[in-house]
ROSEVO-274797 format. One record per residue (C-alpha): residue in one letter; x, y, z; residue number from 0. Coordinates in Angstrom, 2 decimals, m for minus. Each point is the difference from the previous one (the first is absolute). Example, Ala and Ser with C-alpha at 12.3 -4.5 7.8 and 13.67 -1.06 7.14 Angstrom:
<rs>
{"A",{12.30,m4.50,7.80},0}
{"S",{1.37,3.44,m0.66},1}
</rs>
This chain:
<rs>
{"X",{9.48,m13.67,m3.57},0}
{"X",{m0.38,2.07,3.18},1}
{"X",{m3.16,2.07,0.40},2}
{"X",{m0.29,0.50,3.77},3}
{"X",{3.23,0.93,1.80},4}
{"X",{0.33,0.68,3.70},5}
{"X",{2.90,2.34,0.77},6}
{"X",{1.03,0.12,3.65},7}
{"X",{1.77,3.33,0.49},8}
{"X",{1.40,2.18,2.75},9}
{"X",{1.67,2.75,m1.99},10}
{"X",{3.50,m1.48,0.27},11}
{"X",{2.34,m0.21,m2.99},12}
{"X",{m0.68,m3.73,m0.19},13}
{"X",{m3.74,0.59,m0.21},14}
{"X",{0.51,2.55,m2.78},15}
{"X",{2.00,m2.61,m1.94},16}
{"X",{m2.79,m2.50,0.72},17}
{"X",{m2.47,2.50,m1.49},18}
{"X",{2.13,0.22,m3.14},19}
{"X",{m0.17,m3.80,m0.35},20}
{"X",{m3.76,0.03,0.58},21}
{"X",{m0.30,2.52,m2.86},22}
{"X",{1.98,m2.34,m2.27},23}
{"X",{m2.33,m2.89,0.88},24}
{"X",{m3.20,1.82,m0.96},25}
{"X",{1.15,2.51,m2.60},26}
{"X",{m1.94,m0.14,m3.27},27}
{"X",{m2.62,m2.33,1.47},28}
{"X",{m3.61,1.10,m0.13},29}
{"X",{m2.03,m0.14,3.22},30}
{"X",{3.06,m0.45,2.21},31}
{"X",{0.10,1.41,3.52},32}
{"X",{2.79,0.58,2.49},33}
{"X",{m1.29,0.17,3.54},34}
{"X",{2.48,1.71,2.32},35}
{"X",{m0.17,m0.77,3.71},36}
{"X",{1.90,1.76,2.74},37}
{"X",{m0.21,m1.57,3.46},38}
{"X",{0.38,2.12,3.12},39}
{"X",{0.91,m1.85,3.17},40}
{"X",{m0.90,1.09,3.53},41}
{"X",{3.32,1.62,0.89},42}
{"X",{0.05,2.02,m3.22},43}
{"X",{m3.56,1.10,0.60},44}
{"X",{0.78,1.15,3.56},45}
{"X",{3.09,1.90,m1.15},46}
{"X",{m2.02,1.70,m2.75},47}
{"X",{m2.58,1.18,2.53},48}
{"X",{2.66,1.36,2.35},49}
{"X",{1.87,1.87,m2.76},50}
{"X",{m2.94,1.54,m1.87},51}
{"X",{m2.81,2.45,0.63},52}
{"X",{m2.92,m1.95,m1.37},53}
{"X",{m1.28,m2.94,m1.97},54}
{"X",{m0.04,1.97,m3.26},55}
{"X",{3.72,0.75,0.31},56}
{"X",{0.73,m3.64,0.86},57}
{"X",{m1.96,m1.22,m3.03},58}
{"X",{1.85,2.46,m2.27},59}
{"X",{3.40,m1.18,1.27},60}
{"X",{m0.93,m3.66,m0.53},61}
{"X",{m1.16,0.67,m3.57},62}
{"X",{3.13,2.10,m0.56},63}
{"X",{2.15,m3.11,0.64},64}
{"X",{m1.70,m1.61,m2.98},65}
{"X",{0.04,3.02,m2.33},66}
{"X",{2.93,m1.24,m2.16},67}
{"X",{m1.78,m3.31,m0.52},68}
{"X",{m3.34,1.67,m0.78},69}
{"X",{1.72,2.42,m2.40},70}
{"X",{1.69,m2.90,m1.79},71}
{"X",{m3.27,m1.92,m0.41},72}
{"X",{m1.81,3.13,m1.17},73}
{"X",{2.72,0.97,m2.50},74}
{"X",{m0.01,m3.53,m1.45},75}
{"X",{m3.80,0.09,m0.31},76}
{"X",{m0.44,m2.98,2.33},77}
{"X",{m3.39,m0.28,1.70},78}
{"X",{0.65,m0.14,3.74},79}
{"X",{m1.48,0.44,3.43},80}
{"X",{1.60,0.60,3.39},81}
{"X",{m1.05,m1.55,3.30},82}
{"X",{1.53,0.89,3.34},83}
{"X",{m0.41,m2.87,2.45},84}
{"X",{0.75,m0.35,3.68},85}
{"X",{1.75,m2.91,1.70},86}
{"X",{3.29,m1.87,m0.03},87}
{"X",{1.34,0.29,m3.56},88}
{"X",{0.75,m3.66,m0.73},89}
{"X",{m3.22,m1.61,1.23},90}
{"X",{m2.14,2.88,m1.29},91}
{"X",{1.42,m0.27,m3.53},92}
{"X",{m0.44,m3.78,0.07},93}
{"X",{m3.61,0.21,1.18},94}
{"X",{m0.89,2.68,m2.55},95}
{"X",{1.66,m1.87,m2.88},96}
{"X",{m1.62,m3.31,0.91},97}
{"X",{m3.49,1.53,0.32},98}
{"X",{0.09,1.38,m3.55},99}
{"X",{0.72,m1.48,m3.39},100}
{"X",{3.37,1.47,m1.05},101}
{"X",{2.09,m1.38,m2.83},102}
{"X",{3.22,1.05,1.72},103}
{"X",{1.25,1.85,3.07},104}
{"X",{2.99,2.28,m0.53},105}
{"X",{2.04,1.11,3.01},106}
{"X",{3.42,1.53,0.61},107}
{"X",{2.62,m2.15,1.68},108}
{"X",{0.57,2.57,2.74},109}
{"X",{m2.16,2.75,1.40},110}
{"X",{0.53,3.12,2.05},111}
{"X",{0.58,m1.92,3.24},112}
{"X",{3.51,m1.47,m0.36},113}
{"X",{0.20,m1.06,3.67},114}
{"X",{m3.16,m2.10,m0.22},115}
{"X",{1.16,m1.75,m3.15},116}
{"X",{3.34,m0.89,1.62},117}
{"X",{m1.40,m1.15,3.36},118}
{"X",{m3.33,m1.61,m0.90},119}
{"X",{0.48,m0.94,m3.65},120}
{"X",{m1.30,2.17,m2.76},121}
{"X",{m3.66,0.60,m0.66},122}
{"X",{0.51,m1.13,m3.58},123}
{"X",{1.29,m3.38,1.16},124}
{"X",{m2.96,m0.49,2.35},125}
{"X",{m2.43,1.01,m2.72},126}
{"X",{1.55,m2.27,m2.66},127}
{"X",{m0.35,m3.04,2.26},128}
{"X",{m3.71,0.54,0.73},129}
{"X",{m1.65,1.64,m3.01},130}
{"X",{m1.92,m2.31,m2.33},131}
{"X",{0.63,1.93,m3.25},132}
{"X",{3.40,0.32,m1.72},133}
{"X",{2.34,2.49,1.67},134}
{"X",{2.68,2.14,m1.62},135}
{"X",{2.60,1.35,2.44},136}
{"X",{1.90,2.91,m1.52},137}
{"X",{3.55,0.87,1.13},138}
</rs>
């Protein structure tokens, strides 16, 4: 049923649960792909530069946030790829999802930034309203 899944992840517990659901959607399906995207906004990027010694260390820390998700996909034998994007998370996920032909977007209901989700509305809510493909929000 689902061949091409977009998984929006940030390394939070909710995104790990979202990854588990993405695995269930594509498990035992030939030629399926889970594309994992992690969006870095401007303030996160600036903080990373101030706290680290170089771009290699920053890149390693960003990939490290996704290691549990990557390990899960690898252990389950799910073909996957990871893309790190820059921009505001909500609009960037929406634009990326709408430019490609995904069967479903899977996203956690809350991310790492609890303050933003309380004050501005969660990224998952913004994404669900604007993405053209079906969206699964995982609690």
